[in-house]
Each structure stands twice: as C-alpha cells, then as structure tokens.
SETORLO-127652 format. One line per field, with one value per residue (C-alpha): x, y, z; residue number from 0; residue in one letter. Coordinates in Angstrom, 2 decimals. Layout:
// residues N
X <- (X_...)
Y <- (Y_...)
Z <- (Z_...)
nr <- (NUM_...)
rest <- (A_...)
END
This chain:
// residues 356
X <- (-24.29_-23.43_-21.86_-18.19_-17.91_-14.80_-12.27_-11.52_-7.79_-8.11_-10.41_-7.86_-5.45_-7.24_-5.10_-2.16_0.62_0.66_4.38_5.11_6.49_4.23_6.82_9.80_11.11_9.97_11.97_9.79_10.10_8.14_7.22_7.05_8.46_5.37_3.52_1.58_4.75_6.45_3.55_3.18_6.93_7.07_4.55_6.26_9.43_7.58_7.07_9.60_9.52_9.71_12.95_12.97_14.95_14.31_12.50_11.94_11.42_11.79_14.94_17.87_18.77_15.26_15.28_18.65_17.67_14.42_16.31_18.91_16.33_13.97_16.36_16.13_19.11_18.95_17.14_16.14_15.64_14.88_17.85_18.34_14.60_13.81_11.57_12.87_9.90_10.63_14.27_13.10_10.56_13.17_15.47_15.29_15.76_12.40_9.56_6.73_6.03_3.96_2.54_1.98_1.67_-1.34_-4.40_-3.76_-0.37_-1.58_-2.48_0.71_3.01_1.12_0.91_4.70_5.22_2.80_4.42_7.77_6.28_6.21_3.46_1.76_0.03_-1.46_-2.92_-6.66_-8.39_-6.79_-7.03_-8.94_-11.80_-13.32_-11.73_-8.23_-9.16_-10.58_-7.47_-5.11_-6.78_-7.05_-3.30_-2.56_-4.66_-2.97_0.52_-0.27_0.83_-0.61_-2.34_-4.28_-5.79_-4.42_-7.75_-6.10_-9.16_-10.84_-8.15_-8.28_-9.46_-11.98_-13.68_-13.55_-15.13_-17.92_-18.67_-18.77_-21.19_-23.49_-23.36_-24.01_-27.55_-26.88_-28.23_-31.12_-31.75_-29.76_-32.04_-29.73_-26.15_-24.60_-20.90_-18.93_-15.40_-14.51_-11.90_-11.24_-8.43_-6.97_-7.95_-4.94_-5.51_-1.89_-2.13_-2.71_-5.95_-7.53_-5.81_-8.05_-5.12_-4.28_-7.80_-8.39_-11.53_-13.21_-14.56_-11.41_-9.54_-12.21_-15.44_-13.75_-13.81_-17.51_-18.41_-16.53_-19.25_-22.33_-20.23_-18.92_-22.42_-25.00_-22.95_-23.05_-26.16_-28.87_-29.21_-26.94_-28.01_-25.12_-25.04_-22.00_-20.22_-17.63_-14.62_-13.67_-11.52_-14.68_-13.55_-15.84_-15.08_-17.97_-20.34_-23.38_-24.16_-27.50_-27.42_-30.58_-30.99_-33.66_-34.60_-35.28_-32.07_-30.46_-27.09_-26.10_-22.47_-20.93_-17.39_-16.05_-12.90_-14.73_-15.77_-14.96_-17.32_-17.74_-15.98_-18.37_-20.29_-23.70_-25.15_-28.84_-30.65_-34.06_-32.54_-29.81_-27.03_-23.28_-21.43_-17.89_-16.80_-13.82_-12.55_-14.56_-11.49_-9.51_-11.89_-10.43_-13.83_-17.04_-20.16_-22.86_-26.29_-29.06_-32.40_-32.13_-29.53_-26.20_-23.76_-21.05_-17.72_-15.07_-11.64_-8.91_-5.20_-3.84_-0.20_1.69_-0.48_-2.78_-1.26_0.47_-2.70_-2.92_0.80_0.48_-2.28_-0.12_2.81_0.68_-0.95_2.36_3.99_1.07_1.08_-2.32_-3.14_-5.68_-6.74_-9.99_-10.70_-9.95_-10.68_-10.30_-14.07_-14.60_-11.96_-13.48_-17.04_-16.08_-14.57_-17.73_-19.74_-17.45_-17.70_-21.47_-21.17_-18.85_-21.33_-24.03_-21.76_-20.24_-16.64_-14.23_-10.46_-7.92_-7.39_-11.00_-10.10_-7.28)
Y <- (0.05_0.54_-2.38_-2.25_-0.77_-1.86_0.89_1.61_1.38_-2.07_-3.35_-2.29_-4.81_-7.50_-6.14_-5.00_-6.82_-5.99_-6.74_-3.54_-0.78_2.13_4.31_4.30_0.95_-0.17_-2.34_-5.03_-6.79_-10.00_-11.18_-15.04_-17.80_-20.05_-21.27_-18.06_-16.03_-18.28_-18.03_-14.23_-13.74_-15.62_-13.18_-10.16_-11.09_-10.55_-6.84_-4.68_-2.03_-4.38_-5.24_-8.31_-6.73_-8.43_-11.31_-11.98_-15.08_-16.09_-18.02_-16.19_-19.42_-19.76_-16.11_-16.47_-19.69_-18.15_-14.99_-17.03_-19.31_-16.56_-13.75_-11.41_-9.31_-10.08_-11.94_-10.89_-13.31_-12.73_-11.29_-10.56_-10.49_-8.31_-9.99_-10.42_-8.51_-5.53_-5.45_-5.57_-2.77_-0.55_-0.97_2.41_0.67_-1.14_0.66_-1.87_-4.73_-7.73_-9.61_-13.30_-14.70_-16.48_-14.22_-13.73_-12.12_-9.68_-6.81_-6.57_-6.95_-4.59_-2.06_-2.21_-1.65_1.33_2.87_2.57_4.47_1.52_0.90_-2.38_-5.20_-7.61_-10.97_-11.55_-11.41_-8.12_-8.79_-11.26_-8.94_-5.55_-3.87_-4.64_-3.59_-0.27_0.46_-0.47_1.64_4.56_4.31_4.24_7.32_9.13_8.19_8.92_5.40_3.17_0.03_-2.65_-6.01_-8.69_-9.78_-10.75_-12.18_-8.78_-7.52_-10.35_-9.29_-12.19_-11.16_-7.43_-8.38_-10.39_-7.36_-5.17_-7.50_-7.53_-3.69_-3.24_-4.57_-7.36_-9.93_-7.67_-7.12_-9.64_-11.57_-14.21_-15.31_-18.54_-19.34_-22.03_-23.07_-26.34_-29.04_-31.70_-30.66_-33.32_-32.49_-31.33_-28.92_-27.75_-26.84_-23.11_-23.64_-25.46_-23.69_-21.39_-19.32_-18.58_-17.66_-21.07_-22.38_-22.03_-18.47_-16.36_-18.65_-19.55_-17.53_-14.36_-15.80_-16.76_-13.53_-11.56_-12.23_-10.75_-7.84_-6.99_-7.15_-6.43_-4.67_-5.39_-7.23_-5.96_-9.29_-12.31_-15.74_-18.11_-21.83_-24.00_-27.06_-26.56_-28.63_-29.61_-26.44_-24.52_-23.23_-23.69_-26.60_-25.62_-22.72_-21.62_-17.92_-16.62_-12.90_-10.77_-7.43_-4.82_-4.99_-8.65_-10.13_-13.07_-14.85_-18.25_-18.97_-22.30_-22.81_-26.15_-27.77_-31.14_-31.77_-30.94_-28.56_-27.46_-24.14_-22.24_-18.99_-18.26_-14.72_-15.00_-12.05_-11.60_-11.68_-14.18_-15.81_-15.64_-18.71_-19.81_-23.44_-24.98_-21.88_-19.33_-17.18_-17.37_-18.19_-18.66_-18.67_-16.72_-18.34_-15.81_-17.02_-14.64_-16.39_-19.87_-18.88_-20.66_-19.30_-16.80_-17.86_-15.26_-16.74_-15.25_-16.05_-14.27_-13.17_-15.47_-17.17_-14.16_-12.26_-9.89_-7.80_-6.91_-6.30_-3.87_-2.11_-1.67_-0.46_2.00_3.40_3.84_5.44_7.89_8.72_7.16_5.93_3.32_1.44_2.61_-1.04_-2.43_0.52_0.50_0.77_-2.51_-4.33_-3.00_-3.80_-7.36_-7.90_-6.57_-9.00_-11.83_-10.81_-11.11_-14.47_-15.76_-14.62_-16.68_-19.73_-19.47_-18.97_-16.77_-16.25_-15.30_-11.93_-11.02_-10.89_-8.37)
Z <- (-10.91_-14.56_-16.44_-17.31_-20.78_-22.75_-23.42_-27.12_-26.62_-25.15_-27.90_-30.51_-29.02_-31.04_-33.92_-31.80_-30.01_-26.25_-26.25_-28.20_-26.06_-25.11_-23.26_-20.96_-19.73_-16.23_-13.87_-12.31_-8.93_-8.29_-4.81_-4.66_-6.74_-7.08_-10.13_-10.91_-10.58_-13.10_-15.54_-15.34_-15.50_-18.82_-20.30_-18.66_-20.48_-23.82_-23.13_-24.89_-22.16_-19.16_-17.37_-15.14_-12.35_-9.01_-7.27_-3.59_-1.46_2.16_1.14_-0.45_-2.26_-3.72_-4.82_-6.50_-8.23_-9.59_-10.67_-12.57_-14.14_-15.25_-16.28_-13.21_-12.29_-8.57_-5.81_-2.33_0.60_4.23_6.09_9.76_10.39_7.39_4.85_1.34_-0.07_2.25_1.07_-2.54_-2.31_-0.67_-3.68_-5.48_-8.87_-8.62_-10.46_-10.29_-7.82_-8.68_-5.60_-6.32_-2.82_-1.30_-0.62_3.07_2.38_-0.28_2.01_4.06_1.09_-1.21_1.64_2.10_-1.64_-1.75_1.29_-0.55_-3.48_-5.86_-8.40_-7.51_-9.39_-6.80_-7.65_-7.39_-5.09_-4.28_-0.55_1.64_2.69_1.89_4.91_3.67_0.15_1.35_3.45_0.66_-2.03_0.41_1.06_-2.67_-3.15_-0.25_-1.49_-5.06_-6.17_-8.91_-7.71_-9.62_-8.99_-11.35_-12.79_-16.02_-17.76_-17.83_-20.25_-22.77_-26.25_-26.28_-23.10_-23.94_-27.29_-25.54_-23.40_-26.52_-28.28_-25.27_-24.97_-28.70_-28.50_-30.97_-28.47_-27.40_-23.72_-21.68_-19.33_-17.90_-17.70_-16.52_-15.97_-14.26_-13.36_-11.75_-11.37_-8.70_-6.42_-4.11_-0.50_1.49_4.41_4.13_0.44_-0.20_-2.07_0.91_3.89_5.86_6.98_3.30_2.27_0.72_-0.95_-4.27_-3.72_-3.89_-6.28_-8.81_-8.40_-9.62_-13.14_-13.50_-11.70_-14.35_-16.90_-15.14_-13.74_-17.20_-18.84_-16.20_-13.52_-9.76_-8.63_-6.33_-4.52_-3.99_-2.75_-1.90_-1.21_-0.72_0.60_3.37_4.34_7.90_7.97_6.94_3.62_0.58_-1.68_-3.92_-4.24_-6.23_-6.45_-7.76_-8.68_-9.02_-10.71_-10.24_-13.91_-13.69_-15.11_-13.30_-13.24_-11.97_-11.12_-10.10_-8.76_-7.61_-6.31_-6.29_-9.91_-13.56_-15.20_-18.81_-17.94_-20.15_-20.16_-21.72_-22.24_-23.11_-24.74_-26.21_-29.76_-29.37_-27.32_-26.85_-25.63_-24.80_-24.55_-22.74_-20.93_-19.00_-18.13_-21.40_-24.22_-27.69_-29.42_-29.04_-30.58_-31.35_-32.43_-33.47_-33.20_-34.77_-37.34_-37.68_-35.10_-36.00_-34.47_-33.59_-32.93_-30.77_-30.49_-27.39_-27.08_-24.65_-22.08_-21.91_-18.96_-21.33_-21.69_-18.00_-17.90_-20.79_-18.90_-15.83_-17.94_-19.91_-16.76_-14.95_-17.98_-18.21_-14.51_-13.72_-10.25_-11.26_-14.35_-16.05_-16.90_-13.39_-11.12_-7.36_-6.81_-8.66_-6.54_-3.34_-4.33_-5.41_-1.93_-0.34_-2.44_-1.36_2.27_1.94_0.29_3.01_5.64_4.02_3.67_7.12_5.97_7.86_7.71_10.37_8.65_9.37_13.09_12.67)
nr <- (0_1_2_3_4_5_6_7_8_9_10_11_12_13_14_15_16_17_18_19_20_21_22_23_24_25_26_27_28_29_30_31_32_33_34_35_36_37_38_39_40_41_42_43_44_45_46_47_48_49_50_51_52_53_54_55_56_57_58_59_60_61_62_63_64_65_66_67_68_69_70_71_72_73_74_75_76_77_78_79_80_81_82_83_84_85_86_87_88_89_90_91_92_93_94_95_96_97_98_99_100_101_102_103_104_105_106_107_108_109_110_111_112_113_114_115_116_117_118_119_120_121_122_123_124_125_126_127_128_129_130_131_132_133_134_135_136_137_138_139_140_141_142_143_144_145_146_147_148_149_150_151_152_153_154_155_156_157_158_159_160_161_162_163_164_165_166_167_168_169_170_171_172_173_174_175_176_177_178_179_180_181_182_183_184_185_186_187_188_189_190_191_192_193_194_195_196_197_198_199_200_201_202_203_204_205_206_207_208_209_210_211_212_213_214_215_216_217_218_219_220_221_222_223_224_225_226_227_228_229_230_231_232_233_234_235_236_237_238_239_240_241_242_243_244_245_246_247_248_249_250_251_252_253_254_255_256_257_258_259_260_261_262_263_264_265_266_267_268_269_270_271_272_273_274_275_276_277_278_279_280_281_282_283_284_285_286_287_288_289_290_291_292_293_294_295_296_297_298_299_300_301_302_303_304_305_306_307_308_309_310_311_312_313_314_315_316_317_318_319_320_321_322_323_324_325_326_327_328_329_330_331_332_333_334_335_336_337_338_339_340_341_342_343_344_345_346_347_348_349_350_351_352_353_354_355)
rest <- (M_A_S_L_I_P_R_P_W_L_L_S_Q_E_Q_Q_N_P_A_I_A_T_G_R_P_L_R_W_G_V_V_S_T_G_G_I_A_R_S_V_T_A_D_L_A_L_L_Q_D_A_E_L_Y_A_V_S_S_R_S_Q_Q_T_A_D_S_F_A_E_G_H_G_F_S_R_G_Y_G_D_D_D_G_V_P_G_Y_Q_R_M_V_E_D_P_A_V_D_V_V_Y_V_A_T_P_H_A_Q_H_F_E_I_A_K_A_A_V_K_A_G_K_A_V_L_V_E_K_A_I_T_I_N_A_R_E_A_E_E_L_T_A_L_A_R_D_K_G_V_F_L_M_E_A_M_W_S_R_F_L_P_S_I_Q_R_A_F_E_I_A_A_S_G_E_L_G_A_V_H_W_I_S_A_D_L_G_F_P_C_P_P_N_P_E_A_R_I_W_A_R_R_D_G_G_G_A_L_L_D_L_T_V_Y_P_L_L_W_P_L_G_I_L_G_F_P_D_A_V_D_A_R_G_T_L_T_E_Q_R_V_D_S_Q_N_L_L_S_L_G_Y_S_G_G_A_Q_A_S_L_T_S_S_L_L_A_H_G_P_R_S_A_T_V_A_G_E_L_G_T_L_Q_T_F_G_S_V_N_N_P_R_E_L_H_I_R_I_G_Q_S_E_P_R_V_E_I_F_D_P_V_G_T_G_Y_S_Y_E_L_R_E_V_T_R_C_V_Q_Q_G_L_L_E_S_P_T_M_P_W_A_D_S_V_N_I_M_R_L_F_D_G_V_R_A_Q_L_G_V_S_Y_P_N_D_E_R)
END
C-alpha cells in the first residue's frame, strides 16, 4: 500500500495555531472521566470553536464532579438501567462525542453515538479487533456520520514533518526503520492496561506509536513476524514486531510494559538518517544527518499537550461535512486492526470481545 503522504493544510499548522476557529462552534460530549479524558479535555478547551458541553460516567456524582471541575455544562450518569453515555448521545445539543473508555468498550459506545447521528472521535485503538472496526466504519458510512480514530500523534507537526522529509527524497530510499516505546508498569491484573477483559497489554496501548513510523513512511507491510512475552492472563507485556516490504525495506518495533526504552525512532536512507530522541509519539526535535555531515535539528513547540491537532482535524472535518479524515481514514484504522489481529494470533493473545 502507498505510504501516508502529509496533507498540505496540516503541514501549514507548523506556523498556525490549531486553537484558532475554522468554522461554526461544536458542542462536545466526552465519555469517561479517566486520565486520557482529562488530558484531551484540557486541549479541547483551547479550541475557540469548541464548547465543553457534556460528560458521561457510570456515576452521576462522578459525571457532575468532572463537569464542574473541567468546565462542562452538564453531566450524565447511569439512570434506571440506561447508561450515562446513552443518555448523553441522545441529547440533541451534542454535536461530537469523544470516547475515552478502555479498548473493549469502544465499539459499543461509538456505535451508540453513530446511531444517534453524532460525529465520533474514538480513542486508539479504534476497536479491539478488525471485525468491530469493519462494522463500525460500515455503520458510519451507512448513517452518513463522521468517525475518526484518535491517533493523535499522526497529526503532530513534528511527525508530519518527518513524513514530509522522508517523502521528499532528502534521505534517499529508506531501507530500514526502528522505533520503540517502553516503561515498566506495575503488574496488576485488575488495572486496565493489564486486564484481558479490557484489551490490556502492550500491543493496543503502546505499539500503535512505534508502528506509526513505518506506516507513515513505507506504508503497510507485506509480512509481519511477531514475538512477545505473555502474562498469566495471556496479554502481552512486551512485543517485538519485524515488518518486511516487497522492495526489501524492513522495520523493527519494540513495545514494553516491563522496561524503560529510549523511546526513539530512526529512519535510515541511503543518503542519510532522521532520528528522534526521548519521545517516539510526541517528538520535539528531529535530527537529520546527510552522510557524515553535522546533523540539522528542527525544533517543534506543540500547542497544548499535542492533542489540539487531532481535535482541530475533527472540528474541521465536521464543519466541512466530511465523513472521514483524509489523514486518518477509515481504511487505515481497519487495516491496523487487521495487522494487530494477525500479531495477536502469532502471540497467542485473545480477548473476550473476539468471541462475540
């Protein structure tokens, strides 16, 4: 498949502020009150054309507390057997729903929002397997509703610039890529990141970030070899993916919940290299070295935490009546889940959702 070519409008955001309005205001509803919901909400508040309207939780008290603490107009909790998220998506005032729950809940909640006619931004991974991703995107197409996976790093100016440099030919033909993301996470089978019922493990939480680099530069691979370490619950605590391409290029990706890694990416071409240091998913510097010359360093200062760029994309697309983002299209989300299904088959990892 072709590599993901950066869109000119997005590259121009290196000089632009994604907080600046691009059209009519949109009223947002957020499903969940966890850590990622708090982080993304803080960046959402920066957008001039975003209104923090509603938040949902199982508990009405939790929803109300989050709403008051983060500037939302109202909260929705479970009531008389009706989930808080269902009550929220049925509110006619809500324009866009952001789903920030654990992986295993993405499909059902996003499906409810799409059926209610709401535009949807759903955290990565978009679902827990390809079957759910295929069904969800087909439903969005049938209902004529915008849907996007919240792969926020893909929209960052630094990563879009890295893709642009690789596509420009400055590095020459790219022959190999390496990327890693790792940190030790205390073992706890009840914690979301470890729980099999929630889609726990390194693959769905971490591997999406190292994988972004070869997908953005080389495209989807022709072959994937996966190795990993499994917990007693049989979710992966660490994995190593080797990607092969018909033209001979290769990529090596490591994700770990057991050990710290350098969190770096290297793109190696016949003329030079591009490297990041310290953050594979939100790099502030790109080091470009042609031959043995001194490296050129390009520095980036993202607006907010960095989520503002994907939030601007959702807003722009909805304002323009698009059903999917040209930078994070449905086909990519579905193909990533197919790739992950294949990896899980090699590792011996399955989730309860696979049996539905």
